[in-house]
Residue, then its C-alpha position, 0 to 999 in steps of 0.5 A: m500499499a501507498k504512503v501518504v503524509t497529511m499535514g494540518e491541525i487536529m482539534l477537540r470537538l465539543s458538540t451539543k447533545g442531539y440537536e440542542r442549541y448551545l443555549q440549552a446545552d449543559k453538557f458536550d460530546a467530545c471527539y477529535g478531528g480536523g480536515e487533514a487528520n480526517v483524511a489520514v483516518s479514511l486512508a488508514n481505514y482503506g489499508h494505506n500507510a497514512e501519517f499525520v503531521t501537526k504540533v500539539p501541546e505537551n499535555p494530556i489533551g495533546d496526548c488524547a488527540v494523538a491517541s485518537l489517531r493512533k487507534m485509527n492506525v494512523k502514524t503519529d511518529n513526527i507530530a511535534r509537541g509544544g506550544e500553548r494549547l490544542g485548538i477547540y471547535f464547538l458544534e451545534t448540529g442543525a436540522a430541517m431548515r436550521a443550519s448547523n453552527v460552528v464556533y472556533d476557539r483555536a487562537h494561539s493553538s500549537i499548530s499556529t506557532a509551528v515553524a519548519a524547524d519543528f519538523d524534519f520534512d526530508k525524513i517525513f517525506d522519505g518513501c512518500d507517494w502522496f501528500h495532502f493538505t487543505g486551505i485551512t492550514p494556511a488560514i490558521s496563522d501566517a506562521a502556518a502558511e509559511l510552514t505549509k509552503t516549506a512542506l510543499q516545496v520539499a514534497k515537490a522536490k521529491g517528486i511527490t504527488v500533491s493534493c489540496d482541498l481548498n476549504f475556504r473558512k470565512k471565520l479564519w480569513s478573508s477571500e482577499k487573503a485566501q486568494r493571495i496566499m493560496t494562489d502562490l501555493m498552487q504552483y506545487v499542487d497536482i490535484c485540486i479539490g474544492n466546492e463552488e464556494d471554494a473555487e470562487k473565494v480561494l481562487g476567484f472562479k465562479p461556476g456559472e449560475t449554480d445556486v446550491t440553496s435553490g438546488e440548481l447546478e449548472l454543470a457546464g459552469y463547473k467544466s468551464i471554471f475547471e478548464q480555466m483552473v487547469a490552464k492557469f495552474n496546470f492541475k492534472y485533475v480538478i475535482s468538486s463535490l456537489r452538495v444540494s442542500h434541500s435542508a440541513s437534514d436532507n442533501g443531494w450528494s455528488a461530484c465532478i472531475y476534469s482531466r487535464d490530459t484527456k479533456e474529459f469532464y465527468h459527473s458522478k452518481e448522485y446520492r440522496v442522503h436523508p436523514i443526515v446524522d453528521r455532515v461535518g467531515g463529509g468533504d474530508s471523507f470525499a477527498g480521502g476516498v478519491i485519493c484512495g481510488m487514485l492510489d489504488g490504480k483506479d481510473f479517475k472516474t471510478a476513483l471519483e465514484f469511490g470518493v462520493a460513495a464513501s462520503a455519502l456513508k460518512h453522513t451517517i456516522p457521528g463524529d469528524m472521522n469516517m469509519v467505513t471499510r472498503s467493502e462497505v464503500d464497494a457495496l454502495m457503489g454497487g447499488d446496495g444502498s438498502g441499509r438492511v441489517q447485516r447478519 
């Protein structure tokens, strides 16, 4: 199996019980997660040699974050220790027409102050086949943006395939700053992943007349911006998840991909996910599935279908991380979405 390295922030997630609002909550469910960590967990679940790189505090909460990865078979040997604290995010899960709400408490987290000297990237990338990061990490702090660029430079010098999930977070930075920093980082990226908001806010490309709130997806618009993105950045593949939010509990879920080499545009099967148990981490599970498919040697269309099916299943699982197996993803891809009890 392939060696994959992901790098970013792992956080403590505190969620209200069920569908309670923050004001109602007198206790919170705790788990750990974060964009790149979630991708590493997915890939480890599928049998790949996945490693996560970050910096966490030298205290019991940092220990718990690392342990949450180890129990999912993610390698943690090169996690740096130090800094003030682990980042936290609070989640209030929405239902029907009420949206979910995330509140961040991550200022001065350990990873936000990490520098290249905290890591031996030459050692970390030894024998590595794939490096994955997201737009969240450079958004955390200027230091994290510099750290990301250093890692990318080493990975590219070693000929490692690099993927990026653009993941715009308006609570972390402005669109203007995102475009300035991320445009520079795209020179190191082979495979670009993002939804319609990411493409517009992070790189300045708007997909036609798409309006996810009304359920209207103009696929020709996606094909057009994918072609423009390839022309500007020479990506091998550009990929977008497509979420149609009928409500917080009911989504249409599919994806599309464009190949630089074949000039083909492909739209996957769409799944109707209802009711949604937990949509947080859905994009990460999609990215992990697509990466897995490509590492397995699947053609890009089949790899996309694997990612979409994997992510549709993630929407049924509480927590950030996707706890599904290859056989479960393959079964859904094969048409078995019945949900019948397995005996």
